[in-house]
C-alpha positions in Angstrom: 141.2 102.7 81.5 141.4 103.6 85.2 137.8 104.9 85.0 136.6 101.6 83.6 138.4 99.6 86.3 136.9 101.8 89.0 133.4 101.2 87.5 133.9 97.4 87.3 135.3 97.3 90.9 132.3 99.2 92.1 129.9 96.9 90.3 131.7 93.9 91.8 131.5 95.3 95.2 127.7 96.0 94.8 127.2 92.5 93.4 129.1 90.9 96.3 127.0 92.8 98.8 123.8 91.8 97.1 124.9 88.2 96.8 125.8 87.9 100.5 122.5 89.4 101.4 120.6 87.0 99.1 122.3 84.1 100.8 121.3 85.3 104.3 117.8 86.2 103.2 116.7 83.0 101.4 113.0 82.3 101.8 112.5 85.7 103.5 110.0 88.2 102.2 111.5 91.0 100.0 108.4 93.3 100.0 105.2 93.8 98.1 102.9 96.1 96.1 100.1 97.0 98.6 97.3 98.4 96.4 94.8 98.7 99.3 97.3 100.5 101.5 98.6 102.6 98.6 102.3 101.9 98.9 105.2 99.7 97.9 107.4 98.1 100.6 111.0 96.8 100.3 112.6 94.6 103.0 116.4 94.3 103.3 118.5 92.1 105.5 122.1 92.6 106.6 124.8 91.3 108.9 128.4 92.1 109.8 131.4 90.1 110.9 132.0 90.2 114.6 134.7 92.8 115.4 134.3 92.8 119.2 132.7 96.2 119.0 128.9 95.5 119.1 127.9 99.2 118.4 130.0 99.3 115.2 128.8 95.8 114.2 125.2 96.9 114.7 125.7 100.0 112.5 127.3 98.0 109.8 124.5 95.4 109.7 121.9 98.2 109.6 123.6 99.9 106.7 123.7 96.7 104.8 120.0 96.0 105.5 119.1 99.5 104.3 120.9 99.0 101.1 119.1 95.7 100.7 115.7 97.3 101.3 116.5 100.0 98.7 117.5 97.3 96.2 114.3 95.4 96.9 112.2 98.6 96.4 113.9 99.1 93.0 113.0 95.7 91.8 109.4 95.7 93.2 108.5 99.2 92.1 109.4 98.3 88.5 106.4 96.1 88.4 103.8 98.7 89.4 101.3 99.1 86.5 100.5 102.6 85.4 98.0 101.5 82.7 97.6 98.4 80.6 100.5 99.5 78.3 102.9 101.0 80.8 104.7 100.0 83.9 107.1 102.1 86.1 109.9 100.2 84.5 108.9 101.4 81.1 109.0 105.0 82.2 112.3 104.6 84.0 113.9 103.1 80.8 112.5 105.8 78.5 112.9 109.0 80.5 116.1 110.0 82.2 114.4 112.6 84.4 111.9 110.0 85.6 114.7 107.6 86.4 116.5 110.3 88.4 113.4 111.2 90.4 112.6 107.6 91.2 116.2 107.0 92.3 116.0 110.0 94.5 112.7 108.9 96.0 114.1 105.4 96.8 117.2 106.9 98.5 114.8 108.9 100.7 112.3 106.2 101.2 110.6 106.2 104.6 111.8 103.5 107.0 108.8 102.0 108.7 110.4 99.2 110.7 113.9 98.2 111.7 115.1 95.5 114.1 118.2 93.7 115.0 118.8 90.2 116.5 122.0 88.7 117.7 123.2 85.2 117.1 126.2 84.7 119.4 128.1 87.9 118.6 126.8 88.3 115.0 124.1 91.0 114.3 121.2 90.2 112.0 119.4 93.3 110.9 116.1 93.8 109.1 114.9 97.1 107.6 111.5 97.7 105.9 111.1 100.8 103.7 108.0 102.2 102.1 107.2 104.4 99.1 103.7 105.8 98.8 101.6 105.9 95.6 100.5 109.4 96.5 101.3 111.7 99.4 98.0 111.3 101.3 96.4 108.0 100.5 95.5 105.0 102.6 98.3 104.3 105.1 100.6 106.8 103.6 101.1 110.3 104.9 104.3 111.4 103.2 105.8 114.4 101.4 107.1 112.2 98.6 105.0 110.1 96.2 105.3 107.9 93.2 102.6 109.8 91.4 104.6 113.0 91.8 107.9 111.5 90.8 106.3 110.0 87.6 104.5 113.3 86.8 101.3 111.3 86.1 99.0 114.3 86.2 100.4 115.2 82.7 100.5 111.7 81.2 98.4 111.2 78.1 95.9 108.4 78.2 96.8 105.4 75.9 95.4 105.5 72.4 92.9 102.8 73.0 91.0 105.0 75.6 87.8 106.4 74.1 86.9 110.1 74.2 86.0 111.5 77.7 82.4 112.3 78.4 82.5 116.1 79.0 80.7 117.2 82.1 80.6 121.0 81.5 79.2 123.3 84.2 76.4 124.3 81.8 75.5 120.7 81.1 75.5 119.8 84.8 73.5 122.8 85.9 70.9 122.5 83.1 70.5 118.8 83.0 70.7 119.1 79.2 70.5 115.8 77.3 72.5 117.2 74.3 75.7 115.5 75.3 77.8 112.4 74.7 75.8 110.9 77.6 72.8 110.4 75.2 73.1 106.7 75.7 70.7 103.9 74.9 68.6 102.3 77.5 69.8 98.9 78.7 68.5 96.0 76.7 65.5 94.3 78.4 67.3 91.0 78.3 70.4 92.4 80.1 70.1 92.2 83.9 72.3 94.9 85.3 72.1 95.8 89.0 71.4 99.5 89.5 73.8 101.7 91.5 73.2 101.7 95.3 73.3 104.9 97.4 71.3 107.0 99.7 69.4 109.3 97.3 68.2 111.5 100.1 71.8 112.8 100.6 74.5 114.2 98.4 76.7 111.5 97.0 80.3 111.9 98.3 82.2 109.3 96.2 81.8 106.3 94.0 83.0 102.6 94.3 83.1 100.3 91.3 82.5 96.7 92.3 84.1 94.1 90.0 82.2 91.2 91.5 85.0 88.7 90.8 85.8 89.9 87.2 89.4 89.7 86.2 91.2 93.1 86.5 94.8 94.1 86.8 95.2 96.8 89.4 96.9 100.0 88.1 97.6 103.6 89.0 95.5 105.1 86.2 92.4 103.0 85.6 89.8 103.9 83.0 86.0 103.6 83.5 83.9 103.5 80.3 80.3 102.9 79.2 78.7 102.0 75.9 77.3 104.6 73.5 74.5 104.3 71.0 76.8 103.1 68.2 78.2 100.4 70.6 81.5 102.2 70.9 82.7 103.3 74.3 82.8 106.6 76.0 85.1 107.3 79.0 83.3 108.1 82.2 86.5 108.4 84.4 90.2 108.6 83.8 93.1 110.7 85.0 92.0 113.5 82.6 88.8 113.9 84.7 90.8 114.7 87.9 92.2 118.0 89.0 96.0 117.8 88.5 96.8 118.9 92.1 94.5 116.1 93.4 96.4 113.5 91.3 99.7 114.4 93.0 98.1 114.5 96.5 95.5 111.8 96.5 96.1 109.8 93.3 93.4 108.7 90.9 91.9 105.7 92.7 91.9 103.7 95.9 91.5 99.9 96.1 89.6 97.7 98.5 88.9 94.0 99.0 85.3 94.4 100.1 82.5 96.9 100.3 82.9 97.2 104.1 86.6 98.0 103.6 85.8 100.6 100.9 83.2 102.3 103.1 85.9 102.8 105.7 88.0 104.9 103.3 87.6 108.3 105.0 88.4 110.3 101.8 85.3 108.9 100.0 82.9 110.4 102.5 79.8 108.9 104.2 77.5 108.4 101.2 79.3 106.4 98.5 77.6 105.1 95.4 78.2 101.4 94.8 78.3 100.8 91.0 78.3 97.2 89.7 80.8 96.5 86.9 79.4 95.0 83.7 82.7 93.8 82.2 86.4 94.4 81.8 87.8 94.9 78.3 90.9 93.3 76.9 92.7 96.6 77.5 91.8 96.4 81.2 89.1 99.1 81.0 86.2 98.8 83.4 82.8 98.9 81.7 79.7 100.1 83.6 76.1 100.3 82.5 74.6 103.3 80.8 72.2 103.6 83.7 75.2 103.9 86.0 76.8 106.5 83.8 73.6 108.6 83.8 73.4 108.3 87.6 76.9 109.5 88.0 76.2 112.4 85.8 73.1 113.4 87.8 74.9 113.1 91.2 77.9 115.3 90.2 75.6 118.2 89.4 75.4 121.4 91.6 79.1 121.8 92.4 79.5 118.2 93.6 82.0 116.8 91.1 83.5 114.1 93.2 85.2 112.6 90.1 87.4 115.7 89.7 88.5 115.2 93.3 89.3 111.5 92.7 86.8 110.2 95.3 86.8 106.9 93.5 87.6 103.3 94.6 87.6 99.9 93.0 86.7 96.7 94.8 88.8 94.1 93.1 87.4 90.9 94.7 
């Protein structure tokens, strides 16, 4: 009975803290999922009753703001999409070890901004915390990452994802056509823009341009193309990436424009721009067979930029 009372009291205390913070933080931002930057932010607000000791009051307000930022991170991070069937919240609910890792990561989240203002003798504190998708992506340079906490390099692709096109060393070195990439030529009536890149130099990465097509950003996107039988074959997914790369750099970067994508240093100085043909109901990105062939040709001769996740998606 005492144990139950202690738990209830603890929950009441936490609820009261959150309620008081909510009142003081009405209409104020709580954070966001920043797909271009590669991170999630949580913003917390805190205050403290004036005790006459400004140093102690400042510390109390900052502690309350940090708790609020962690709470905001918990709520916002739940909405991060892993694929079209799974969110971070799904994994936290289903797997205790994942929930424990995410909780530990939130407790150790990086504080990127903190400030305090005084109204009369009352401190008003603001704390912004950040969790990175991967440990070395975009604006993040951190030892902890969401990809590592979720162990996504071992995650199976959803059942709707078609078989992966296999780019074996023998296939790439010989240029053999006896492969799943024996695809039909584009229909004459279908006007598909060809991939754009400098063919005089080695391709260093690939950018898929959605050109306004509806797509939900996710950590593990899937790129497919149409085969002879009008079924799909997977050109790119997490299974095409070296597992150590998944933990360090993730699977994809996002940009809002071509110029922004070209500034992503990790992609190199000769990126291929691939127009997207369509997006399936399962949120898979479809590219033309010509683009799939071009990708195959440009990853030959020990230049498999797909396995190094040198991939970006322009959402707008």
